[in-house]
C-alpha positions as CSV (number, residue, x, y, z in Angstrom):
1,M,100.4,135.4,50.8
2,N,99.3,132.4,48.4
3,S,101.3,128.9,49.0
4,T,103.6,129.1,46.4
5,A,105.2,132.7,47.5
6,S,105.2,131.4,51.5
7,K,107.0,128.3,49.8
8,L,109.9,130.8,48.5
9,V,110.3,132.9,51.9
10,D,114.0,131.2,53.5
11,C,114.5,131.2,57.0
12,Y,115.9,134.4,57.5
13,E,113.3,136.7,55.1
14,L,110.7,135.1,57.3
15,K,111.8,136.3,60.6
16,D,112.8,139.6,58.7
17,N,109.2,140.1,57.6
18,C,107.3,138.6,60.9
19,A,109.3,141.4,63.0
20,K,108.2,143.9,60.3
21,F,104.7,142.7,60.5
22,A,104.6,142.5,64.5
23,S,106.1,146.1,64.5
24,Y,103.6,147.9,63.0
25,F,101.1,146.3,63.9
26,S,101.7,146.0,67.8
27,P,102.7,149.4,68.6
28,D,104.1,150.0,72.1
29,D,105.1,146.4,73.2
30,S,101.1,145.5,73.0
31,S,100.3,141.8,72.1
32,N,98.4,141.8,69.3
33,V,101.0,139.3,67.2
34,G,103.5,137.5,69.3
35,L,106.7,137.7,67.0
36,N,108.3,134.5,68.3
37,D,105.1,132.5,68.3
38,L,103.8,134.1,64.6
39,I,107.9,132.5,63.3
40,F,106.7,129.1,64.6
41,E,103.6,128.9,63.5
42,L,103.9,129.5,60.0
43,S,106.7,127.5,59.9
44,V,104.8,124.8,61.2
45,M,101.9,125.5,58.8
46,H,104.5,125.0,56.0
47,L,104.9,122.3,56.6
48,T,101.4,121.0,56.7
49,L,100.3,122.7,53.8
50,L,99.4,120.6,50.7
51,N,102.3,121.0,47.4
52,R,100.2,122.8,45.2
53,P,98.9,126.5,44.8
54,M,96.7,127.5,47.2
55,S,95.2,131.0,46.9
56,A,95.7,133.4,50.3
57,M,91.5,132.8,51.6
58,W,92.1,129.1,51.0
59,I,94.9,129.1,53.6
60,F,93.0,131.6,55.8
61,E,90.1,129.1,55.8
62,F,92.6,125.9,56.6
63,V,93.7,127.9,59.2
64,R,90.5,128.8,60.8
65,E,89.3,125.5,60.4
66,A,92.4,124.0,62.3
67,D,92.3,126.4,65.0
68,C,95.6,126.3,65.9
69,Y,97.6,129.2,64.3
70,P,96.0,132.0,66.2
71,N,98.9,134.7,65.1
72,I,98.3,133.4,61.6
73,S,94.9,134.0,61.6
74,I,94.8,137.6,63.6
75,A,97.8,138.8,60.4
76,Y,95.1,137.1,57.6
77,R,92.6,139.1,59.3
78,I,94.2,142.3,59.7
79,L,95.7,141.9,55.8
80,F,91.8,140.9,54.5
81,T,90.7,144.1,56.2
82,M,93.3,146.4,54.9
83,T,91.4,149.0,52.5
84,D,93.2,149.7,48.2
85,C,95.0,152.1,49.1
86,I,95.4,153.3,45.0
87,A,92.0,153.0,44.0
88,S,91.3,155.8,46.8
89,A,93.6,158.0,45.1
90,E,91.3,158.0,41.6
91,R,88.7,159.9,41.1
92,S,85.1,158.3,40.3
93,F,82.6,160.1,38.4
């Protein structure tokens, strides 16, 4: 998610998307991602980001260097390591 997209998300949509993410990537109530902590961290980070377009990688570097958003860091690492499912169905010659 880039900064422009994150600025357009309202509170209810944020909670819904975080709940989907946490339930999918934390099965069996394991604590890979804390739902309430993730929502809080995204709300705080939203206030600290600059009001200009930023790439997802720039935001991840900001999160990594700040070292105070552990759940956001986990979420970005998961999303950056996911394979591109669309290309896997194509034949290569």
